C-alpha positions as CSV (number, residue, x, y, z in Angstrom):
1,M,12.8,21.8,-18.8
2,H,14.5,22.9,-22.0
3,R,17.9,21.4,-20.9
4,A,16.2,18.1,-19.9
5,L,14.5,18.0,-23.4
6,N,17.6,18.9,-25.3
7,E,19.8,16.4,-23.4
8,R,17.1,13.7,-23.7
9,Q,16.9,13.4,-19.8
10,P,13.2,13.5,-19.0
11,A,13.8,11.7,-15.7
12,D,15.5,15.0,-14.6
13,L,11.9,16.5,-14.5
14,E,10.2,13.6,-12.6
15,A,11.1,14.8,-9.1
16,L,9.7,18.2,-10.0
17,L,6.3,16.9,-11.0
18,D,3.4,16.2,-8.6
19,E,1.8,12.7,-8.9
20,D,-1.5,14.4,-9.9
21,V,0.0,16.8,-12.5
22,D,-2.6,18.0,-15.2
23,W,-0.7,18.8,-18.3
24,A,-1.7,20.2,-21.8
25,I,0.0,21.0,-24.9
26,F,-2.0,22.7,-27.5
27,W,-0.9,21.5,-31.0
28,P,-2.7,19.6,-33.8
29,I,-2.7,16.1,-32.4
30,D,-3.1,14.7,-36.0
31,L,0.4,15.9,-36.5
32,Y,1.8,14.8,-33.2
33,P,-0.5,12.4,-31.4
34,F,1.4,12.5,-28.2
35,F,0.4,16.1,-27.6
36,G,-2.9,17.1,-26.0
37,Q,-3.9,16.8,-22.4
38,R,-2.3,14.3,-19.9
39,R,-2.9,13.6,-16.2
40,G,-0.5,11.9,-13.8
41,K,3.3,12.0,-13.5
42,A,3.9,8.9,-15.6
43,A,1.8,10.1,-18.6
44,V,3.5,13.5,-18.5
45,V,7.0,12.0,-18.3
46,E,6.1,9.9,-21.3
47,V,5.1,13.0,-23.3
48,I,8.3,14.7,-22.3
49,R,10.2,11.7,-23.5
50,Q,8.5,11.7,-26.8
51,I,9.1,15.4,-27.3
52,A,12.8,15.0,-26.5
53,D,12.9,12.2,-29.1
54,N,11.3,14.4,-31.9
55,F,12.4,18.1,-31.2
56,R,15.2,20.2,-30.1
57,V,14.3,23.4,-28.2
58,H,15.9,26.6,-29.4
59,R,14.0,29.2,-27.4
60,F,11.1,29.4,-25.0
61,D,9.2,32.3,-23.5
62,R,7.0,32.2,-20.5
63,E,4.0,34.2,-21.5
64,S,2.2,33.9,-18.1
65,I,2.4,32.3,-14.8
66,M,-0.3,31.8,-12.3
67,L,0.4,30.5,-8.7
68,G,-2.2,29.2,-6.2
69,V,-1.9,27.6,-2.8
70,D,-1.6,24.1,-4.1
71,S,-1.2,24.7,-7.8
72,A,0.5,26.5,-10.5
73,A,0.1,27.1,-14.2
74,S,2.3,28.5,-16.9
75,M,1.7,29.4,-20.6
76,M,4.9,29.0,-22.6
77,R,5.8,29.4,-26.2
78,Y,8.6,27.3,-27.7
79,S,10.7,27.5,-30.9
80,L,11.6,24.0,-32.0
81,T,13.4,22.1,-34.6
82,A,12.2,18.7,-35.8
83,L,15.2,16.2,-35.2
84,D,14.3,14.1,-38.3
85,S,14.2,16.9,-40.8
86,N,16.0,19.7,-39.0
87,R,13.2,22.0,-40.0
88,P,12.0,24.7,-37.7
89,I,8.6,24.4,-36.1
90,S,7.5,27.9,-35.7
91,P,4.3,30.0,-35.1
92,F,5.3,32.0,-38.2
93,R,5.2,28.9,-40.4
94,P,1.7,27.6,-40.1
95,V,2.3,25.0,-42.8
96,Q,4.5,23.3,-40.2
97,G,2.1,23.8,-37.3
98,P,1.2,26.4,-34.6
99,P,3.4,27.2,-31.6
100,L,3.9,24.7,-28.7
101,D,2.1,25.9,-25.6
102,Q,2.2,24.0,-22.4
103,S,0.2,24.4,-19.1
104,P,1.5,22.2,-16.4
105,R,-0.6,22.3,-13.2
106,A,0.9,20.4,-10.2
107,G,-1.4,19.4,-7.4
108,R,-4.8,20.5,-6.7
């Protein structure tokens, strides 16, 4: 995923997403309105495209993963840089926002 974001190739992820994906990124949506919860492949691909247009991924850590028969969920933490200002977006710089977490769930 981070490669697709950094190379601005969100289409690379389309084949991996279920049509009924339920995706959430927890971040203040008043700062970045394209974050929040999305349902469906098209909506998730659009969010990925907007992330790629605004941020560069420097590091990500998978904090947890849960697998079910027809579903999966993952909590991840990202270290990002805003492309327009080249400023880091970090959990240790609360003025710039909290960390980016995502929880994609494919299928149900």
